[in-house]
FILOLO-170325 format. One line per field, with one value per residue (C-alpha): x, y, z; residue number from 1. Coordinates in steps of 0.001 Angstrom, whole numbers, plus 500000, padded with zeros to 6 digits. Example, Ala and Ser with C-alpha at 12.3 -4.5 7.8 and 13.67 -1.06 7.14 Angstrom:
2
x	(512300;513670) $
y	(495500;498940) $
z	(507800;507140) $
num	(1;2) $
//
This chain:
743
x	(500331;501593;501665;498865;500379;499118;497464;500586;502721;500424;500699;504449;504292;501945;504208;507429;506182;503390;503721;503298;499898;497251;495463;497490;501692;500018;499741;502673;504920;503699;503965;500225;498709;495279;492521;494373;493890;490287;492126;493755;490709;489168;491977;492312;488587;488782;491859;489377;486506;488893;490497;493697;493439;491194;490112;491031;490468;492104;494523;494950;497134;497105;495439;497422;500555;500162;501181;503829;501456;498391;495413;495205;493713;495055;494531;496498;499396;500740;501479;505367;503382;504354;501553;500309;497835;496145;494881;491407;489987;491756;490877;493357;493286;496083;495991;495710;498754;500764;501698;504403;503903;507466;506812;508655;509834;506600;503629;500768;499507;497807;494849;492984;490591;492482;492484;495668;497926;501083;504586;505173;508536;508027;509589;510908;509691;508440;505030;504948;505240;505934;506673;504518;505986;503138;502505;499446;496270;492887;490805;490288;488584;484496;483168;480878;478415;476554;473085;469627;467597;464119;462526;460223;458596;461712;464390;464914;467403;469822;469605;473974;474845;476842;475934;477240;475525;471922;471758;470408;471309;469239;469767;467627;465680;468842;471393;469455;470728;467358;467699;464420;463444;464421;467719;471477;473510;477046;476397;479251;478608;476862;476357;475548;473612;469879;466876;466417;469932;470861;474212;473008;474828;474074;474236;476889;476506;473745;474425;470473;468809;470665;468375;470473;473571;475873;475493;477195;480715;479420;478499;482395;483705;481953;481878;485612;486785;488314;489639;488014;488235;491525;492766;492768;496350;496851;494663;496643;500015;498948;497118;500563;502358;504714;505493;509056;511913;515272;516912;519254;517622;518992;517400;515045;512681;514537;513354;509660;508207;505137;502296;500005;497405;493448;491775;489522;492656;492861;496218;499595;502069;504794;505919;508288;510883;512759;515725;517847;521354;524070;526689;528707;529006;525342;524206;520527;520459;517545;517646;514958;513991;510811;509534;507835;505984;508778;505672;508527;509176;505649;505577;507903;508756;507139;504009;500764;500289;502816;500996;497633;499513;500815;497546;495932;498808;497327;494364;490993;489749;485508;483652;481976;484904;488533;489340;493140;496325;496630;494757;493255;495762;498732;497246;495741;497723;501079;502288;500754;502577;500536;500705;503392;503835;506994;507037;509352;509916;512892;513706;515644;517762;518160;520630;518948;520400;518809;518115;516200;518356;519026;523165;523047;521051;521258;518556;518548;516412;515083;512382;510418;507617;505383;504880;501502;499181;498107;495560;496212;493582;494984;498660;497666;495932;498840;500680;497916;498534;495850;497493;495442;495924;497303;499074;500434;503714;504958;504526;507880;509925;508648;506182;508036;510918;508568;507412;511322;512260;508881;509571;513370;512072;509632;511640;513365;509943;509556;512813;512274;508736;506690;503306;501114;497777;496411;492572;489664;489126;485915;484669;481228;480320;477835;475477;476479;473493;475940;473382;475013;474810;476770;479238;482315;485245;488405;490589;493630;496030;499920;499754;498577;501223;504645;503591;503381;506389;508336;507146;508256;512027;512105;510926;513702;516145;515527;514976;518305;520048;518959;520290;523754;523685;522826;519722;516921;513693;510262;510434;507155;507706;505628;506743;506445;503072;502685;503238;499624;498344;500430;499621;496053;496448;498204;495325;492766;494934;495072;491563;491298;493189;496543;499391;501796;505399;505767;509201;511076;511675;508573;508922;506467;507215;506045;502618;502888;502797;499338;497700;498515;497846;494140;493849;490986;489363;486197;488727;490701;489173;488792;492559;493063;491162;492384;496026;495406;493814;496982;499667;500278;499284;501973;503031;505479;508488;511913;513460;513987;512168;512529;508647;507587;504818;507596;510043;512530;515366;514606;511546;509681;507494;508299;506097;503051;503895;500647;498871;501330;503103;505246;506464;507211;509354;511227;511229;512524;515366;517051;516831;518913;521304;522315;521987;519856;518440;517307;513116;514705;514314;514594;515804;512222;511236;513957;513113;509515;510115;508459;505756;505092;505466;502381;499833;499875;499945;496525;495490;495834;494034;491216;490929;490714;487863;485840;486472;485121;482452;481062;481733;479281;476608;476740;476546;473282;471741;472597;470587;468114;466132;466479;464805;463703;465982;468446;472019;475179;478027;480686;480834;483128;483129;481406;480557;478579;475757;475572;477419;478891;478135;480337;477712;479576;477486;479203;481560;479258;479157;476181;474325;472672;471667;472091;468040;467603;469350;466859;465184;467769;470608;473835;476901;480053;483735;485852;488515;487210;485291;482084;478578;477032;473596;472721;469966;471323;475172;474706;478157;478159;481776;484352;484650;481143;479494;475466;472540;470862;468072;468114;465808;467131;469140;469710;471787;472125;474106;475433;474184;472607;470343;470133;468233;469811;468583;471133;474329;476795;473953;471587;468358;468079;465056;463729;462666;459213;457290;456060;453231;453669;454147;457256;457889;458514;461617;464155;464414;467741;470559;471798;475214;477414;480909;482754;484359;488194;489615;491690;492798) $
y	(499796;503581;506231;508573;512188;514626;518130;520583;517604;518095;522130;522205;519583;522130;525247;523300;522068;524528;522261;519146;519467;516989;514603;511798;513685;514327;510713;509415;511668;510276;506681;506189;503219;501163;502176;504846;506828;507409;508794;511430;512781;512839;515207;517473;517619;518873;520913;522762;523009;525046;527501;525807;524509;525435;522784;523956;520872;517956;520197;521666;525267;526953;530099;532571;531639;532119;528763;529344;529162;530998;533149;536133;539655;543007;545587;548168;550651;552694;556481;555148;552953;548894;547137;545072;542011;540370;536626;536288;534152;535181;533948;534125;536211;538772;541608;540152;539928;542063;540926;543062;542062;541779;541571;539735;541341;539173;539757;541133;544445;543521;546109;546157;543576;541012;537607;535804;532640;533553;532211;533833;534464;535639;538467;541163;544318;547656;547415;544093;540208;538921;539177;537175;536277;535617;532488;533253;535547;534143;537122;540233;542483;541685;542858;546127;546893;550186;550549;550806;549694;548523;547949;544906;544125;541557;544146;544433;544787;545624;546507;546983;550326;547990;548131;544396;543022;542011;539995;541313;541027;540243;542896;541250;543167;543559;545142;548295;551150;552597;553331;554291;553110;554146;555608;554899;552392;551338;547542;544800;541108;539267;535716;532757;532972;533477;530802;531602;531817;535511;536318;538836;541744;545030;548063;550221;553962;555410;557670;559500;559861;558658;561040;563804;564949;564808;561449;560600;560639;559811;555997;555749;556723;554381;551666;551161;552399;556012;557446;560560;561843;562209;561428;563840;563506;564048;566987;568495;567902;569327;572712;573058;573567;576925;579018;578344;580459;580492;578560;575735;576585;578461;581685;581599;584304;586600;584098;585004;581489;581326;578465;577677;575005;575269;577843;575840;574389;574660;573652;575006;572350;573296;576599;577363;579918;579492;581672;581593;580282;583273;580439;580882;576746;576380;578940;578652;576424;577238;577321;575686;576224;573714;574332;571947;572298;571183;568363;566320;569247;569284;565335;563442;559866;558499;561100;560782;563054;560160;557472;558690;559877;556427;554482;557064;556476;559225;561991;561498;563518;563862;566734;567661;567572;566009;563356;564889;562942;565684;567839;571428;573135;571797;571051;574069;576333;575825;573417;575324;577529;580279;584034;586498;584394;582091;578801;575940;574385;571393;572594;571603;574256;572205;573071;572280;573147;574085;570610;570297;567604;567958;568714;569247;569431;570470;570324;572865;572983;576743;578978;581012;583672;582897;586833;585140;582100;581990;579586;577983;579883;582836;582009;580809;583383;585969;583956;583729;587999;588742;589718;590494;592759;589346;588113;591256;592018;588631;587660;588731;588435;584730;583680;583532;582177;579354;578858;579291;576455;574242;574490;572774;570439;569476;568776;565945;565015;563885;562510;560330;559270;558591;557139;559697;558784;562119;560765;563685;564331;564206;567252;567336;570506;570930;573620;575202;572015;569823;569163;568599;571419;570424;567551;568361;567252;569525;571566;570449;573315;574166;575709;572078;570263;573070;571853;568480;568902;570594;567755;564989;566497;567372;563542;562485;564495;563219;559274;559932;562049;559101;556853;558024;558724;555174;556283;554161;556207;554799;554850;554946;551391;550918;548046;546941;545322;541837;539797;538436;541980;543777;540487;541245;545036;543955;541474;544676;546881;544192;544621;547937;548576;549601;547433;547420;545420;542314;540303;543814;544966;547464;550762;553545;554993;551960;552174;555729;555319;552870;555913;558517;556128;556229;559562;561664;558461;556667;554621;556459;555902;552460;551922;554478;552218;549548;550862;551614;548119;546846;548678;547347;549274;551462;551006;552235;550153;549723;548114;550497;548742;551639;553252;552191;554867;557923;556189;556818;554560;556233;557994;558835;560498;563924;567032;566214;565202;567401;564479;561790;559609;558015;561729;562149;559053;560522;564288;562389;560619;563750;565015;561908;562242;565959;565857;568712;567345;564779;564307;562339;558422;556150;552713;551737;553791;552424;548713;548659;550090;547375;546888;550603;550777;547571;549130;553241;550961;549264;552715;554842;552066;552195;556129;555469;553037;555320;558220;556391;554952;558922;559787;557592;558337;561871;561398;558910;561904;564191;561576;560467;563785;562358;558793;558012;560592;559067;558954;558137;556698;553804;549601;549898;546733;543474;540542;537658;539742;543017;545423;548667;551475;555038;557865;560694;563784;562942;559744;557622;554264;552497;549016;547075;543649;540552;540125;543524;542685;540926;537108;535343;533854;535268;533760;535294;535022;535693;536470;538423;540478;539430;538591;536449;536366;532591;533204;536331;535724;539764;540535;542981;544472;546935;550435;549543;553403;552971;555019;554553;555344;555632;553365;553329;555703;554488;557442;555039;552692;555026;552233;553013;550350;551621;550486;549360;551153;552006;550009;551454;553476;550259;550214;547702;545436;545793;542306;540856;541298;538031;536673;538200;535890;535310;536893;534369;532494;532781;536500;538355;537879;541873;541629;544302;545019;542005;544104;543633;540980;541311;537786) $
z	(499919;498581;501173;501196;500720;503339;502700;503004;501122;498218;498479;498523;495297;493935;494451;493490;490208;488753;485316;486977;488766;487445;489374;487424;487972;491673;491878;490029;491724;495677;493714;494597;492591;492070;495043;496617;493886;495682;498952;496698;494913;497899;499349;496697;496417;499700;499356;496169;498677;501307;498798;498503;494845;492201;489415;485801;483673;484781;486545;490100;490701;493696;493495;494504;491639;488414;485918;483841;480611;481109;479488;480294;479528;478026;480522;478403;477859;480662;481009;479011;476259;478154;478098;480935;481159;484284;484726;483008;485793;488894;492053;494661;498252;496917;495018;491141;489652;486643;484102;481906;477744;476255;472696;470272;466618;464723;467679;466786;468534;471139;472388;475764;475756;474043;475544;475109;476016;477403;478741;482354;484240;487582;488415;490940;490250;491554;489622;487462;489534;486014;482574;479989;476234;473632;472481;470533;470530;471297;470750;470847;473001;473766;469939;469521;468011;467101;466058;466119;469337;469269;472581;473270;476681;477204;476259;472802;469598;467830;464308;463881;461286;459321;455648;455394;459143;458689;461965;464857;468816;471451;474186;477743;480238;482410;479810;478116;480110;480211;476158;474079;471472;468314;469856;468769;470749;471442;472887;473166;472424;476184;477828;475189;471868;472619;472111;468526;467737;467733;469623;472972;473631;477002;476021;476913;475350;474258;471607;470653;467791;464810;462382;463788;461675;464498;464884;461310;462198;466363;464601;462878;466078;468453;465526;464687;468492;467980;471464;471163;474564;476300;479668;482503;483095;479279;479192;482241;481154;477726;479465;481933;478520;478372;475139;474538;474624;472730;475259;473242;470097;466445;466164;462720;463693;460886;457666;456148;456907;455943;455917;453566;454390;453188;454205;456686;458409;462408;462750;461039;461344;458606;457056;453955;452432;449872;447985;445471;446141;446354;445870;442126;442484;442312;439685;439297;441991;445484;449336;450909;453882;455553;459453;461244;464570;467346;469382;470502;472613;474373;474096;476294;476252;479201;479908;479908;476099;475236;475503;474754;471267;470801;471186;468476;466052;464345;464313;462449;459930;459295;457174;461082;463816;464263;466675;467125;467948;470657;472859;471609;473617;471706;468469;467949;469807;471101;468069;465331;463391;464124;462455;464650;467614;468667;467877;469123;465285;463890;460500;457737;455079;451776;448660;445453;442266;439149;437869;441494;442937;446288;447169;450871;453915;457730;460470;463192;466463;465934;467542;464434;463618;460977;458881;457397;457525;453764;452264;448686;446248;447497;446643;443594;442819;443677;441428;438833;438997;441209;444801;447721;450288;452048;449196;447638;450709;450171;446015;445076;448165;449316;446720;444246;445221;446349;442938;441306;443418;442806;439767;439931;442120;439303;436924;439060;439990;435989;435845;438835;438057;440549;439992;438826;440257;440508;441667;442513;446288;447282;449412;451651;452248;455389;457222;460935;461683;460483;456934;453850;451204;448543;447630;444966;443671;445044;442642;442510;441812;441662;445560;446239;444480;445433;449248;448557;446775;449413;452217;450269;449955;453579;454327;452463;454191;457361;456391;454928;458279;460310;458182;458139;461490;461940;464223;464346;463025;461472;457927;455432;453166;450217;448623;445434;443982;444331;440758;440627;441237;438214;435937;436935;435876;432770;431476;432223;430187;427057;427039;426651;424345;426151;427492;429800;429338;430234;431434;433001;436094;437300;437385;438370;434695;432794;435100;434336;430788;430760;432930;430371;427208;429396;429785;428199;427437;428273;430370;432005;435492;434913;434269;437163;439695;438792;438794;442619;443634;442352;444664;447973;451013;452772;456498;459547;459744;461290;458068;455161;451713;449801;448645;445204;444521;444912;443227;446166;447981;451844;452684;456739;457580;459384;458175;460545;463948;465215;463694;463392;465607;463669;462505;466872;466598;463439;465223;468459;466395;464939;468569;469628;466478;466729;471011;470865;474259;476815;475137;472095;471341;474768;474691;474935;472254;470662;471768;470756;467477;465542;467809;467550;463724;463634;466124;463953;460843;462262;463635;460075;458228;460935;460766;456675;457196;459258;457699;454529;456135;457544;453949;452845;455670;454797;450839;451999;453903;450951;447741;450423;448784;445267;445646;441942;440707;437311;437534;435221;436339;436198;437048;440042;441578;440726;443195;442980;444329;442852;440781;442329;440655;441585;439971;438026;440195;443895;444095;445759;445326;445221;444697;442022;443764;440845;441320;439884;436965;435398;435138;433744;435908;435874;436614;438437;437084;440406;438219;434790;437149;435248;435512;432093;432163;431558;428517;427161;427560;428612;430468;432848;434397;435415;433299;431142;431724;433297;433748;437174;438928;442739;444534;448240;450144;454160;456037;459205;456914;454491;451961;448193;446426;442899;439195;436078;433528;430550;430172;427645;425982;425483;427616;430013;430679;433861;435819;434817;437991;439495;437407;434289;431050;429774;426066;423003;422802;420329;420246;419338;422134;423334;424679;425815;425688;427863;430535;430630;433006;436182;436566) $
num	(1;2;3;4;5;6;7;8;9;10;11;12;13;14;15;16;17;18;19;20;21;22;23;24;25;26;27;28;29;30;31;32;33;34;35;36;37;38;39;40;41;42;43;44;45;46;47;48;49;50;51;52;53;54;55;56;57;58;59;60;61;62;63;64;65;66;67;68;69;70;71;72;73;74;75;76;77;78;79;80;81;82;83;84;85;86;87;88;89;90;91;92;93;94;95;96;97;98;99;100;101;102;103;104;105;106;107;108;109;110;111;112;113;114;115;116;117;118;119;120;121;122;123;124;125;126;127;128;129;130;131;132;133;134;135;136;137;138;139;140;141;142;143;144;145;146;147;148;149;150;151;152;153;154;155;156;157;158;159;160;161;162;163;164;165;166;167;168;169;170;171;172;173;174;175;176;177;178;179;180;181;182;183;184;185;186;187;188;189;190;191;192;193;194;195;196;197;198;199;200;201;202;203;204;205;206;207;208;209;210;211;212;213;214;215;216;217;218;219;220;221;222;223;224;225;226;227;228;229;230;231;232;233;234;235;236;237;238;239;240;241;242;243;244;245;246;247;248;249;250;251;252;253;254;255;256;257;258;259;260;261;262;263;264;265;266;267;268;269;270;271;272;273;274;275;276;277;278;279;280;281;282;283;284;285;286;287;288;289;290;291;292;293;294;295;296;297;298;299;300;301;302;303;304;305;306;307;308;309;310;311;312;313;314;315;316;317;318;319;320;321;322;323;324;325;326;327;328;329;330;331;332;333;334;335;336;337;338;339;340;341;342;343;344;345;346;347;348;349;350;351;352;353;354;355;356;357;358;359;360;361;362;363;364;365;366;367;368;369;370;371;372;373;374;375;376;377;378;379;380;381;382;383;384;385;386;387;388;389;390;391;392;393;394;395;396;397;398;399;400;401;402;403;404;405;406;407;408;409;410;411;412;413;414;415;416;417;418;419;420;421;422;423;424;425;426;427;428;429;430;431;432;433;434;435;436;437;438;439;440;441;442;443;444;445;446;447;448;449;450;451;452;453;454;455;456;457;458;459;460;461;462;463;464;465;466;467;468;469;470;471;472;473;474;475;476;477;478;479;480;481;482;483;484;485;486;487;488;489;490;491;492;493;494;495;496;497;498;499;500;501;502;503;504;505;506;507;508;509;510;511;512;513;514;515;516;517;518;519;520;521;522;523;524;525;526;527;528;529;530;531;532;533;534;535;536;537;538;539;540;541;542;543;544;545;546;547;548;549;550;551;552;553;554;555;556;557;558;559;560;561;562;563;564;565;566;567;568;569;570;571;572;573;574;575;576;577;578;579;580;581;582;583;584;585;586;587;588;589;590;591;592;593;594;595;596;597;598;599;600;601;602;603;604;605;606;607;608;609;610;611;612;613;614;615;616;617;618;619;620;621;622;623;624;625;626;627;628;629;630;631;632;633;634;635;636;637;638;639;640;641;642;643;644;645;646;647;648;649;650;651;652;653;654;655;656;657;658;659;660;661;662;663;664;665;666;667;668;669;670;671;672;673;674;675;676;677;678;679;680;681;682;683;684;685;686;687;688;689;690;691;692;693;694;695;696;697;698;699;700;701;702;703;704;705;706;707;708;709;710;711;712;713;714;715;716;717;718;719;720;721;722;723;724;725;726;727;728;729;730;731;732;733;734;735;736;737;738;739;740;741;742;743) $
//
């Protein structure tokens, strides 16, 4: 008969061997066999009832100790940006352990609420008891939903506002948070599915009337998890910030560094000045200054401002509001290069030759005072011969030298041949009440291109400077398109009567030749959209993989630290490289560059989707008063369930459901992006011109439903109503032009 261990002996074994805690492991350790296992099982149950052990599946754990591998929940970053976690199911007597995440190079970006499996190491530290290394992410935080609440006697239901979501959610009576019928709410997944098979949810935020104009961007903010409230500590830090002094800075106040922005801009983070180079060795050359707000002086590593800025990643722009990366005390004041006030800046002085090539550069940490805050339209008007009282004083001394430098850079750009995708930008204008008054496309002027070209050159200078000084940084990376995407573009071009060379190293110049060949034809938009779809998505990363679209070897974002965290990292890198102060890159910044790059790349994509969804909702609201009206457009997408059309007048995208195309069955070709009617052979594909009628407009979801009237100028017969007699068979088949292939 084997010796049955005492309770203290069992507890000591579990403490000493946290990986060997199953009943089988304990029995083997103490040599317990046969019927004696019954006594061991009884003792383990007693220890569990007494609270000394918890049973997890077939393993017994000391509830006051964490096992070497555990399921954890992410609680969020601290002020330093370090990510902390807690046990997913803590039952110990003491305080809940705090675990510091030690990220590996390929770890995904984690967010508060995520459930993860981690390997743990116990440590002795002031603010955490363990360090965790990710094994895998089990799930993201509780799924959230934004929708319209419909009350019932048993609670209610939520109708999602997502265009693609048709499944309702059940809200039990005790989880409504007092929401009223028809109210817009934010909810999160809670509990098991109901007996009807619908997921249960609990309402966490009431957002008010979904029909209110101001609710449009609010939907996107909550739907996509855009942080729109600053922690009190971050606001306090921003409000405690002081105006800059000259200490430790180069005095640039003698330079007429002007800002040129949209007329409705609230912040100004870049200023520029140019003059002819007096050096005889650089005849026809230019001196170009680009000054950027010194945000790093106010948003320092380890601060609450820094943690919040990193979490947001960037500012998000909606037609009715901006969700800024930094509080207004900084973004709208001390970090904005306002006219006539001293402002801290990091500036670069660049020398370019007559052909627009950058010869050298010098970065300084300075103090500037902008004499004028101008907008694009008035600057362009001044150059075109119509100066105003605001622009006339700067026409000869500032504006004309800026345009002269731009002409030189433009010649260099033409030789470099960056991708020339000049797609129209949509502008939604709102009334003071938030109602859409008009939808138009922004005019592109040389004033816009001038600033863009200056910013590109300054970004290149920052990347090259930090590479030369061997200082870590975040690059803006745009990798070469994948081969299969280029092959699809090549077939689209061929089917459209154009060509894209094969068997050569892909260069942007080759794509530009295609775009220019299509320019001015009916297929111009199709080729532009197809080229855009073929491109890879740009991202941030600590490794320099080049920027394919701009045809640049080294590129980093330096010019917008008010609204992009990546630029703030580059500013800190410049401070470190030049030894300008102790507010540069910290060892922690450098250690987590990879994680920061992933996080802010994801944040950027999230903002882009939120901005696009908001524009769709505003457009749907604008068009809701035009139900039954006819519009022209072009097919921009084909799926098995229908055809997407981009309307000419507004740029809005609407869906023609496949069920409304006709009585015949349409076969979907995924590779060619074509729907083919099985009876008539009618083919409907990308790029075809159509006339449609607006059938439905849903502002809450942003969806538009269209009816097809004409395709390539040919009338499209309406779908026969149920019960109608079919016409005689054998009639002439109408076959529309085959859409270009996208294989």
